[in-house]
Structures are given as C-alpha cells and as structure tokens.
C-alpha positions as CSV (number, residue, x, y, z in Angstrom):
1,M,-0.1,0.0,0.1
2,N,1.6,3.2,-0.5
3,S,1.9,6.5,1.6
4,S,-1.0,8.1,-0.1
5,K,-3.5,5.3,0.6
6,L,-2.3,4.4,3.8
7,K,-2.6,8.4,5.0
8,E,-6.1,7.9,3.1
9,N,-7.2,4.5,5.1
10,I,-6.5,5.7,8.4
11,L,-8.0,9.1,8.0
12,S,-11.1,6.6,6.8
13,W,-10.5,4.5,9.7
14,I,-10.6,7.1,12.5
15,V,-13.4,9.7,10.9
16,E,-16.1,6.4,11.3
17,E,-15.3,5.7,14.5
18,G,-16.3,9.6,15.8
19,L,-12.4,11.1,15.8
20,E,-11.8,14.5,15.2
21,V,-8.7,14.7,12.9
22,Q,-7.5,16.8,10.2
23,K,-3.6,17.3,8.7
24,G,-1.0,18.3,10.4
25,P,1.7,20.7,9.1
26,T,5.1,18.9,8.5
27,P,8.1,21.0,9.5
28,P,10.1,22.0,5.9
29,G,13.2,19.6,5.8
30,A,11.5,16.9,8.3
31,P,11.9,13.1,7.9
32,I,8.0,12.8,7.3
33,E,6.3,12.5,5.0
34,W,2.5,13.2,6.7
35,T,1.2,14.4,9.2
36,L,-2.4,13.6,10.8
37,L,-3.6,15.2,13.9
38,I,-6.3,13.6,16.0
39,R,-8.3,14.4,18.6
40,V,-10.3,12.4,20.9
41,P,-12.8,13.6,22.2
42,A,-14.6,14.5,25.5
43,P,-13.8,13.8,28.3
44,L,-10.3,13.3,27.9
45,M,-9.6,15.6,25.0
46,V,-6.6,13.9,24.1
47,N,-4.2,14.7,21.1
48,I,-2.6,12.1,19.2
49,T,-0.1,13.0,16.3
50,V,0.0,10.2,13.7
51,Q,3.3,10.4,11.5
52,K,4.6,8.6,8.3
53,P,8.5,8.4,8.3
54,K,10.0,8.9,4.8
55,N,12.1,5.9,4.2
56,F,10.7,3.7,6.3
57,D,7.2,1.6,6.3
58,K,5.4,2.5,9.1
59,V,3.4,4.9,10.9
60,S,4.1,6.6,14.4
61,F,1.3,7.3,17.1
62,T,2.6,9.7,19.6
63,M,1.0,11.3,22.8
64,V,2.2,13.8,25.4
65,V,1.5,15.0,28.6
66,K,3.0,17.7,29.6
67,L,2.7,19.4,33.1
68,S,0.6,22.1,34.2
69,P,2.5,25.4,35.6
70,E,1.2,24.3,38.8
71,H,2.0,21.2,38.1
72,L,5.4,21.3,37.3
73,Q,5.3,23.9,40.6
74,A,4.1,21.3,42.9
75,F,6.4,18.9,41.0
76,K,9.7,20.6,41.7
77,G,8.9,21.6,44.9
78,K,9.7,17.8,46.3
79,N,13.0,16.4,46.7
80,L,15.0,14.7,44.5
81,K,14.0,11.2,45.3
82,E,10.5,12.0,45.6
83,R,10.5,13.4,41.8
84,T,12.6,10.4,40.9
85,S,10.1,8.1,42.4
86,L,7.3,9.9,40.8
87,I,8.7,9.7,37.5
88,A,10.2,6.2,37.4
89,N,7.2,5.0,38.8
90,V,4.8,6.4,36.0
91,L,7.1,5.7,33.3
92,M,6.9,1.6,34.5
93,D,3.0,2.2,34.7
94,M,3.1,3.5,30.9
95,L,4.9,0.5,30.2
96,K,3.1,-1.8,31.6
97,L,-0.6,-0.4,29.5
98,C,1.6,0.0,26.8
99,P,4.6,-2.1,26.5
100,Y,5.4,-2.2,22.7
101,C,5.9,2.1,23.6
102,V,8.8,3.9,23.4
103,V,8.0,5.8,26.8
104,I,10.3,8.8,27.4
105,N,10.5,11.5,29.8
106,Q,11.2,15.4,28.5
107,P,14.1,16.9,29.4
108,P,15.4,13.2,29.8
109,K,16.8,13.7,33.9
110,L,13.6,12.3,35.6
111,E,14.1,15.1,38.3
112,E,13.7,17.4,35.8
113,T,10.8,16.2,34.2
114,E,7.9,18.8,32.2
115,A,6.6,16.5,30.2
116,L,6.0,12.7,29.3
117,I,5.4,11.5,25.8
118,A,4.2,7.3,24.4
119,T,4.6,6.4,20.9
120,R,3.9,3.4,19.1
121,E,5.0,2.5,16.3
122,L,2.9,0.1,13.4
123,L,5.0,-1.6,10.9
124,K,3.4,-1.5,7.3
125,E,1.8,-4.8,7.9
126,E,0.3,-3.9,11.0
127,I,-1.7,-1.3,10.1
128,N,-5.3,-2.4,9.5
129,K,-8.5,-0.8,11.1
130,T,-8.5,-2.9,14.3
131,N,-4.6,-2.1,14.9
132,V,-4.9,1.5,14.1
133,M,-8.1,2.3,16.6
134,G,-6.6,0.4,19.2
135,T,-3.5,2.0,19.3
136,I,-5.4,5.2,19.5
137,R,-7.2,3.7,22.5
138,I,-4.4,2.6,24.4
139,L,-2.5,5.6,24.0
140,A,-5.7,7.6,25.3
141,N,-5.4,5.1,28.0
142,V,-1.6,6.0,28.9
143,Y,-3.2,9.8,28.9
144,Q,-5.2,9.1,31.5
145,L,-3.6,7.2,33.8
146,V,-0.7,9.7,33.5
147,V,-3.1,12.7,34.3
148,L,-4.8,10.7,37.3
149,K,-1.0,9.3,39.0
150,I,0.6,12.9,38.7
151,A,-2.6,14.9,39.8
152,S,-3.5,12.5,42.9
153,T,0.7,12.3,43.9
154,L,0.8,16.3,43.8
155,E,-0.1,18.3,46.2
156,V,-2.3,21.3,43.8
157,P,-3.6,24.2,45.6
158,K,-7.5,23.5,45.0
159,G,-8.4,25.4,42.3
160,A,-5.2,25.7,40.6
161,G,-4.6,23.7,37.4
162,Q,-8.3,22.1,37.9
163,G,-8.9,19.7,34.5
164,S,-6.1,19.1,33.2
165,L,-2.1,18.6,32.9
166,V,-1.9,19.5,29.4
167,M,-0.9,22.7,27.6
C-alpha cells in the first residue's frame, strides 16, 4: 500500500470511529511524509499525532502529557528522591499499559521532567483498522493514567490546574 493510500485509509478509519482528525503540518526538511492530528473527544480530550516517516514502512502514533505550570511547581517542590520516584513509577505504569510503546520523559533527567511522551509504531503489515484504533485507544488510556497518577500524587492547591495536566 503506498503512502497516500495508507494516509487515506487511516483518515477514513478515524472518521468512521467519530474522532476528530485533520491533516497536520510537516516541517520543511523533516524526514516525515505526512502528519495527521487526532483528537479523542471529551471527556479525555487527548491529542495524538500520527506521522509517516520517510524511507520507513511504518507509522508512528504519539501522545504527550505536559505538566501544567501548577503541577510543575508542585513537582519541583518535592525532593529529588520523590521526583525521581514519581516519574520512574509513571514511566513503568506507562510501559505496563503499553509494552510496545517507546516512553520517554522530557527533558531526559527524571528529576527535571516537564512532559511524558508515549509513541507506538505500527509496521506496514500491522496497519489495519483494528490495530490503528487499538493504538489510539491505548494511547488515550496511557494519557488518562499519567494525568491521574501525577494529579493524585502532587499536592496542588484547590482550583489550581483543575482539569488537565496538558498545555
């Protein structure tokens, strides 16, 4: 299946399932053929980026949770051991929920984490409606897990940062 047909199939499957999708920008010079931006509707409101890398027969699905300023401040208020432990535990939980995902924290020092990222790649032969929708579902669940784990661990004053860790 060529890249254009692959993109159209994925677009079609996402729309059939009632998710919001739009074609995303591809930065000039980036080794990306195309980008799709998916939004899982309320109550989760998860954004997932789908990209087809040039010269590879695969598609990458990526979800990012960025700590809100209030949660980041609470996180930085913890001691080094508590911060490292929290992020290590969240990363481990992400891998348990999505063992085939690449999970990382940004920046790469555990104690300085500002965002958590999960990426799941599907190889050309794995790309079908079941796997695409399953990947989106897993990433939405990973998002929810990260938000709940961090929000329940960090003590943020009532009213501050309510509703989301995502910016």
